N, CA, C and O atoms as a GROMACS GRO file, in nm:
protein
  332
    1UNK      N    1   3.740  -2.419  -7.558
    1UNK     CA    2   3.607  -2.364  -7.568
    1UNK      C    3   3.519  -2.460  -7.650
    1UNK      O    4   3.563  -2.513  -7.752
    2UNK      N    5   3.398  -2.481  -7.605
    2UNK     CA    6   3.306  -2.574  -7.668
    2UNK      C    7   3.209  -2.498  -7.759
    2UNK      O    8   3.152  -2.396  -7.719
    3UNK      N    9   3.192  -2.549  -7.880
    3UNK     CA   10   3.092  -2.493  -7.971
    3UNK      C   11   2.956  -2.548  -7.935
    3UNK      O   12   2.939  -2.670  -7.924
    4UNK      N   13   2.858  -2.462  -7.916
    4UNK     CA   14   2.724  -2.504  -7.882
    4UNK      C   15   2.632  -2.467  -7.998
    4UNK      O   16   2.627  -2.351  -8.039
    5UNK      N   17   2.560  -2.565  -8.049
    5UNK     CA   18   2.463  -2.540  -8.155
    5UNK      C   19   2.323  -2.539  -8.095
    5UNK      O   20   2.295  -2.611  -7.998
    6UNK      N   21   2.238  -2.460  -8.152
    6UNK     CA   22   2.099  -2.455  -8.109
    6UNK      C   23   2.014  -2.533  -8.209
    6UNK      O   24   2.044  -2.537  -8.328
    7UNK      N   25   1.910  -2.594  -8.158
    7UNK     CA   26   1.819  -2.673  -8.242
    7UNK      C   27   1.768  -2.589  -8.357
    7UNK      O   28   1.763  -2.636  -8.471
    8UNK      N   29   1.730  -2.467  -8.329
    8UNK     CA   30   1.670  -2.383  -8.433
    8UNK      C   31   1.769  -2.341  -8.541
    8UNK      O   32   1.728  -2.290  -8.645
    9UNK      N   33   1.898  -2.363  -8.518
    9UNK     CA   34   1.999  -2.331  -8.619
    9UNK      C   35   2.026  -2.446  -8.715
    9UNK      O   36   2.100  -2.431  -8.812
   10UNK      N   37   1.967  -2.562  -8.688
   10UNK     CA   38   1.986  -2.677  -8.776
   10UNK      C   39   1.915  -2.653  -8.909
   10UNK      O   40   1.818  -2.576  -8.914
   11UNK      N   41   1.961  -2.717  -9.016
   11UNK     CA   42   1.890  -2.706  -9.145
   11UNK      C   43   1.750  -2.768  -9.135
   11UNK      O   44   1.726  -2.858  -9.054
   12UNK      N   45   1.660  -2.719  -9.217
   12UNK     CA   46   1.522  -2.768  -9.216
   12UNK      C   47   1.513  -2.920  -9.228
   12UNK      O   48   1.432  -2.983  -9.161
   13UNK      N   49   1.596  -2.978  -9.312
   13UNK     CA   50   1.591  -3.122  -9.335
   13UNK      C   51   1.618  -3.200  -9.206
   13UNK      O   52   1.553  -3.300  -9.179
   14UNK      N   53   1.713  -3.153  -9.127
   14UNK     CA   54   1.743  -3.221  -9.000
   14UNK      C   55   1.632  -3.200  -8.897
   14UNK      O   56   1.599  -3.291  -8.821
   15UNK      N   57   1.577  -3.082  -8.894
   15UNK     CA   58   1.467  -3.056  -8.800
   15UNK      C   59   1.348  -3.144  -8.833
   15UNK      O   60   1.287  -3.202  -8.744
   16UNK      N   61   1.315  -3.153  -8.961
   16UNK     CA   62   1.202  -3.238  -9.002
   16UNK      C   63   1.229  -3.383  -8.963
   16UNK      O   64   1.139  -3.453  -8.916
   17UNK      N   65   1.351  -3.428  -8.984
   17UNK     CA   66   1.386  -3.566  -8.946
   17UNK      C   67   1.367  -3.587  -8.795
   17UNK      O   68   1.316  -3.691  -8.753
   18UNK      N   69   1.406  -3.492  -8.716
   18UNK     CA   70   1.388  -3.501  -8.570
   18UNK      C   71   1.240  -3.502  -8.533
   18UNK      O   72   1.198  -3.577  -8.445
   19UNK      N   73   1.163  -3.419  -8.601
   19UNK     CA   74   1.020  -3.409  -8.568
   19UNK      C   75   0.945  -3.538  -8.600
   19UNK      O   76   0.841  -3.564  -8.539
   20UNK      N   77   0.995  -3.618  -8.692
   20UNK     CA   78   0.930  -3.743  -8.727
   20UNK      C   79   0.930  -3.842  -8.610
   20UNK      O   80   0.851  -3.937  -8.610
   21UNK      N   81   1.017  -3.822  -8.513
   21UNK     CA   82   1.023  -3.909  -8.396
   21UNK      C   83   0.925  -3.866  -8.287
   21UNK      O   84   0.904  -3.938  -8.189
   22UNK      N   85   0.866  -3.749  -8.303
   22UNK     CA   86   0.776  -3.697  -8.201
   22UNK      C   87   0.631  -3.720  -8.239
   22UNK      O   88   0.596  -3.728  -8.357
   23UNK      N   89   0.548  -3.732  -8.140
   23UNK     CA   90   0.404  -3.736  -8.156
   23UNK      C   91   0.362  -3.600  -8.213
   23UNK      O   92   0.412  -3.497  -8.168
   24UNK      N   93   0.272  -3.599  -8.310
   24UNK     CA   94   0.233  -3.474  -8.376
   24UNK      C   95   0.172  -3.376  -8.278
   24UNK      O   96   0.186  -3.255  -8.295
   25UNK      N   97   0.103  -3.426  -8.175
   25UNK     CA   98   0.043  -3.337  -8.076
   25UNK      C   99   0.151  -3.267  -7.995
   25UNK      O  100   0.140  -3.148  -7.964
   26UNK      N  101   0.257  -3.341  -7.959
   26UNK     CA  102   0.370  -3.282  -7.888
   26UNK      C  103   0.444  -3.182  -7.976
   26UNK      O  104   0.490  -3.079  -7.928
   27UNK      N  105   0.456  -3.215  -8.103
   27UNK     CA  106   0.524  -3.126  -8.196
   27UNK      C  107   0.454  -2.991  -8.203
   27UNK      O  108   0.518  -2.887  -8.191
   28UNK      N  109   0.323  -2.993  -8.222
   28UNK     CA  110   0.250  -2.866  -8.231
   28UNK      C  111   0.250  -2.792  -8.098
   28UNK      O  112   0.264  -2.670  -8.095
   29UNK      N  113   0.236  -2.865  -7.990
   29UNK     CA  114   0.235  -2.801  -7.859
   29UNK      C  115   0.371  -2.736  -7.829
   29UNK      O  116   0.376  -2.628  -7.771
   30UNK      N  117   0.478  -2.801  -7.869
   30UNK     CA  118   0.612  -2.753  -7.837
   30UNK      C  119   0.664  -2.645  -7.932
   30UNK      O  120   0.732  -2.552  -7.888
   31UNK      N  121   0.634  -2.656  -8.061
   31UNK     CA  122   0.698  -2.570  -8.159
   31UNK      C  123   0.607  -2.464  -8.220
   31UNK      O  124   0.657  -2.368  -8.278
   32UNK      N  125   0.476  -2.478  -8.209
   32UNK     CA  126   0.387  -2.380  -8.266
   32UNK      C  127   0.399  -2.250  -8.186
   32UNK      O  128   0.381  -2.249  -8.064
   33UNK      N  129   0.429  -2.141  -8.255
   33UNK     CA  130   0.442  -2.012  -8.190
   33UNK      C  131   0.578  -1.984  -8.130
   33UNK      O  132   0.601  -1.876  -8.075
   34UNK      N  133   0.669  -2.080  -8.138
   34UNK     CA  134   0.803  -2.061  -8.083
   34UNK      C  135   0.878  -1.953  -8.162
   34UNK      O  136   0.932  -1.859  -8.103
   35UNK      N  137   0.880  -1.966  -8.291
   35UNK     CA  138   0.931  -1.861  -8.380
   35UNK      C  139   0.871  -1.884  -8.518
   35UNK      O  140   0.814  -1.990  -8.545
   36UNK      N  141   0.884  -1.786  -8.605
   36UNK     CA  142   0.822  -1.795  -8.737
   36UNK      C  143   0.873  -1.913  -8.819
   36UNK      O  144   0.796  -1.984  -8.884
   37UNK      N  145   1.003  -1.934  -8.816
   37UNK     CA  146   1.061  -2.041  -8.897
   37UNK      C  147   1.008  -2.177  -8.856
   37UNK      O  148   0.965  -2.254  -8.942
   38UNK      N  149   1.011  -2.209  -8.728
   38UNK     CA  150   0.963  -2.340  -8.683
   38UNK      C  151   0.812  -2.352  -8.702
   38UNK      O  152   0.762  -2.460  -8.733
   39UNK      N  153   0.740  -2.243  -8.682
   39UNK     CA  154   0.596  -2.245  -8.705
   39UNK      C  155   0.562  -2.279  -8.849
   39UNK      O  156   0.472  -2.359  -8.875
   40UNK      N  157   0.634  -2.217  -8.942
   40UNK     CA  158   0.611  -2.246  -9.084
   40UNK      C  159   0.656  -2.388  -9.119
   40UNK      O  160   0.593  -2.456  -9.199
   41UNK      N  161   0.765  -2.431  -9.058
   41UNK     CA  162   0.819  -2.564  -9.086
   41UNK      C  163   0.723  -2.675  -9.043
   41UNK      O  164   0.703  -2.771  -9.116
   42UNK      N  165   0.662  -2.662  -8.925
   42UNK     CA  166   0.571  -2.768  -8.880
   42UNK      C  167   0.442  -2.768  -8.961
   42UNK      O  168   0.366  -2.865  -8.958
   43UNK      N  169   0.418  -2.661  -9.033
   43UNK     CA  170   0.300  -2.658  -9.120
   43UNK      C  171   0.328  -2.716  -9.258
   43UNK      O  172   0.239  -2.719  -9.343
   44UNK      N  173   0.450  -2.762  -9.282
   44UNK     CA  174   0.483  -2.822  -9.412
   44UNK      C  175   0.496  -2.974  -9.404
   44UNK      O  176   0.501  -3.040  -9.508
   45UNK      N  177   0.500  -3.030  -9.283
   45UNK     CA  178   0.516  -3.175  -9.271
   45UNK      C  179   0.382  -3.244  -9.279
   45UNK      O  180   0.279  -3.187  -9.242
   46UNK      N  181   0.381  -3.367  -9.326
   46UNK     CA  182   0.259  -3.447  -9.330
   46UNK      C  183   0.220  -3.484  -9.188
   46UNK      O  184   0.304  -3.519  -9.106
   47UNK      N  185   0.091  -3.478  -9.161
   47UNK     CA  186   0.041  -3.512  -9.029
   47UNK      C  187  -0.019  -3.651  -9.032
   47UNK      O  188  -0.116  -3.676  -9.103
   48UNK      N  189   0.037  -3.740  -8.955
   48UNK     CA  190  -0.014  -3.875  -8.942
   48UNK      C  191  -0.088  -3.879  -8.808
   48UNK      O  192  -0.028  -3.899  -8.703
   49UNK      N  193  -0.219  -3.859  -8.814
   49UNK     CA  194  -0.298  -3.843  -8.692
   49UNK      C  195  -0.362  -3.973  -8.649
   49UNK      O  196  -0.426  -4.043  -8.728
   50UNK      N  197  -0.345  -4.004  -8.522
   50UNK     CA  198  -0.408  -4.120  -8.462
   50UNK      C  199  -0.471  -4.074  -8.331
   50UNK      O  200  -0.401  -4.054  -8.232
   51UNK      N  201  -0.601  -4.057  -8.332
   51UNK     CA  202  -0.673  -4.008  -8.215
   51UNK      C  203  -0.719  -4.118  -8.121
   51UNK      O  204  -0.789  -4.090  -8.023
   52UNK      N  205  -0.683  -4.242  -8.149
   52UNK     CA  206  -0.735  -4.353  -8.070
   52UNK      C  207  -0.689  -4.350  -7.924
   52UNK      O  208  -0.763  -4.393  -7.836
   53UNK      N  209  -0.570  -4.300  -7.897
   53UNK     CA  210  -0.518  -4.299  -7.760
   53UNK      C  211  -0.493  -4.158  -7.708
   53UNK      O  212  -0.414  -4.139  -7.616
   54UNK      N  213  -0.560  -4.060  -7.765
   54UNK     CA  214  -0.540  -3.920  -7.727
   54UNK      C  215  -0.649  -3.878  -7.629
   54UNK      O  216  -0.767  -3.906  -7.650
   55UNK      N  217  -0.606  -3.811  -7.522
   55UNK     CA  218  -0.707  -3.766  -7.425
   55UNK      C  219  -0.783  -3.646  -7.481
   55UNK      O  220  -0.741  -3.582  -7.577
   56UNK      N  221  -0.895  -3.617  -7.419
   56UNK     CA  222  -0.986  -3.513  -7.468
   56UNK      C  223  -0.919  -3.376  -7.472
   56UNK      O  224  -0.941  -3.299  -7.566
   57UNK      N  225  -0.840  -3.343  -7.373
   57UNK     CA  226  -0.776  -3.211  -7.368
   57UNK      C  227  -0.681  -3.191  -7.486
   57UNK      O  228  -0.681  -3.085  -7.548
   58UNK      N  229  -0.602  -3.293  -7.516
   58UNK     CA  230  -0.510  -3.283  -7.631
   58UNK      C  231  -0.587  -3.272  -7.763
   58UNK      O  232  -0.551  -3.194  -7.851
   59UNK      N  233  -0.693  -3.349  -7.774
   59UNK     CA  234  -0.775  -3.344  -7.895
   59UNK      C  235  -0.835  -3.205  -7.913
   59UNK      O  236  -0.831  -3.149  -8.022
   60UNK      N  237  -0.888  -3.148  -7.806
   60UNK     CA  238  -0.947  -3.014  -7.814
   60UNK      C  239  -0.842  -2.910  -7.850
   60UNK      O  240  -0.869  -2.818  -7.928
   61UNK      N  241  -0.723  -2.922  -7.793
   61UNK     CA  242  -0.615  -2.828  -7.823
   61UNK      C  243  -0.578  -2.834  -7.971
   61UNK      O  244  -0.560  -2.731  -8.035
   62UNK      N  245  -0.569  -2.954  -8.025
   62UNK     CA  246  -0.534  -2.968  -8.166
   62UNK      C  247  -0.647  -2.916  -8.255
   62UNK      O  248  -0.621  -2.853  -8.357
   63UNK      N  249  -0.770  -2.942  -8.218
   63UNK     CA  250  -0.884  -2.893  -8.297
   63UNK      C  251  -0.887  -2.739  -8.297
   63UNK      O  252  -0.920  -2.678  -8.398
   64UNK      N  253  -0.853  -2.678  -8.183
   64UNK     CA  254  -0.844  -2.532  -8.177
   64UNK      C  255  -0.736  -2.482  -8.273
   64UNK      O  256  -0.754  -2.380  -8.340
   65UNK      N  257  -0.626  -2.554  -8.279
   65UNK     CA  258  -0.519  -2.516  -8.371
   65UNK      C  259  -0.569  -2.521  -8.515
   65UNK      O  260  -0.542  -2.430  -8.594
   66UNK      N  261  -0.641  -2.626  -8.550
   66UNK     CA  262  -0.692  -2.639  -8.686
   66UNK      C  263  -0.789  -2.525  -8.718
   66UNK      O  264  -0.793  -2.478  -8.832
   67UNK      N  265  -0.868  -2.482  -8.620
   67UNK     CA  266  -0.958  -2.369  -8.642
   67UNK      C  267  -0.879  -2.240  -8.667
   67UNK      O  268  -0.918  -2.158  -8.750
   68UNK      N  269  -0.768  -2.222  -8.596
   68UNK     CA  270  -0.686  -2.102  -8.611
   68UNK      C  271  -0.603  -2.104  -8.740
   68UNK      O  272  -0.577  -2.000  -8.800
   69UNK      N  273  -0.562  -2.224  -8.780
   69UNK     CA  274  -0.476  -2.240  -8.898
   69UNK      C  275  -0.539  -2.342  -8.993
   69UNK      O  276  -0.500  -2.459  -8.993
   70UNK      N  277  -0.635  -2.300  -9.073
   70UNK     CA  278  -0.705  -2.394  -9.162
   70UNK      C  279  -0.614  -2.464  -9.262
   70UNK      O  280  -0.648  -2.572  -9.311
   71UNK      N  281  -0.498  -2.406  -9.294
   71UNK     CA  282  -0.407  -2.471  -9.388
   71UNK      C  283  -0.352  -2.602  -9.333
   71UNK      O  284  -0.304  -2.686  -9.409
   72UNK      N  285  -0.360  -2.620  -9.202
   72UNK     CA  286  -0.314  -2.744  -9.139
   72UNK      C  287  -0.393  -2.863  -9.191
   72UNK      O  288  -0.340  -2.974  -9.201
   73UNK      N  289  -0.519  -2.842  -9.224
   73UNK     CA  290  -0.602  -2.952  -9.274
   73UNK      C  291  -0.544  -3.014  -9.400
   73UNK      O  292  -0.563  -3.133  -9.425
   74UNK      N  293  -0.475  -2.935  -9.480
   74UNK     CA  294  -0.414  -2.985  -9.603
   74UNK      C  295  -0.298  -3.079  -9.576
   74UNK      O  296  -0.258  -3.156  -9.664
   75UNK      N  297  -0.242  -3.075  -9.454
   75UNK     CA  298  -0.128  -3.157  -9.419
   75UNK      C  299  -0.167  -3.297  -9.370
   75UNK      O  300  -0.082  -3.385  -9.363
   76UNK      N  301  -0.293  -3.316  -9.337
   76UNK     CA  302  -0.336  -3.443  -9.278
   76UNK      C  303  -0.334  -3.550  -9.386
   76UNK      O  304  -0.405  -3.542  -9.487
   77UNK      N  305  -0.253  -3.649  -9.362
   77UNK     CA  306  -0.239  -3.760  -9.459
   77UNK      C  307  -0.330  -3.874  -9.416
   77UNK      O  308  -0.434  -3.892  -9.480
   78UNK      N  309  -0.298  -3.951  -9.315
   78UNK     CA  310  -0.398  -4.044  -9.264
   78UNK      C  311  -0.460  -3.988  -9.136
   78UNK      O  312  -0.397  -3.911  -9.063
   79UNK      N  313  -0.583  -4.027  -9.111
   79UNK     CA  314  -0.654  -3.986  -8.991
   79UNK      C  315  -0.722  -4.108  -8.933
   79UNK      O  316  -0.806  -4.170  -8.998
   80UNK      N  317  -0.687  -4.143  -8.810
   80UNK     CA  318  -0.744  -4.261  -8.746
   80UNK      C  319  -0.820  -4.215  -8.621
   80UNK      O  320  -0.762  -4.154  -8.532
   81UNK      N  321  -0.950  -4.245  -8.617
   81UNK     CA  322  -1.031  -4.200  -8.506
   81UNK      C  323  -1.059  -4.308  -8.402
   81UNK      O  324  -1.077  -4.276  -8.285
   82UNK      N  325  -1.063  -4.432  -8.442
   82UNK     CA  326  -1.087  -4.540  -8.347
   82UNK      C  327  -1.018  -4.666  -8.395
   82UNK      O  328  -0.974  -4.677  -8.509
   83UNK      N  329  -1.009  -4.762  -8.303
   83UNK     CA  330  -0.941  -4.888  -8.334
   83UNK      C  331  -1.027  -4.977  -8.420
   83UNK      O  332  -0.986  -5.087  -8.456
   0.00000   0.00000   0.00000
C-alpha cells in the first residue's frame, strides 16, 4: 500500500518554500479561497511584484484582490511597473 500525502498537509515552511517558485499571480489565482489555511498562508509571504510582463486581465484580477483584501498591500516588498 502506498502512502499518499496531500499538498495541504505539508508544514507551512515547506508550502512557503514551494510557493517561492511560483509567479505571485499564479499563487493567488490558485490558492486564494481554496481553504482558510492556505488563504491565510499566502497573505503572510512577501510579494515581489513585477507588472512589466503581466497582461491586463491578470493585473485587473490582482488589483481586485487587493481591493477585497487590503492587508495584502502590507506584503508588497518590491513593486516594478515598467522596464
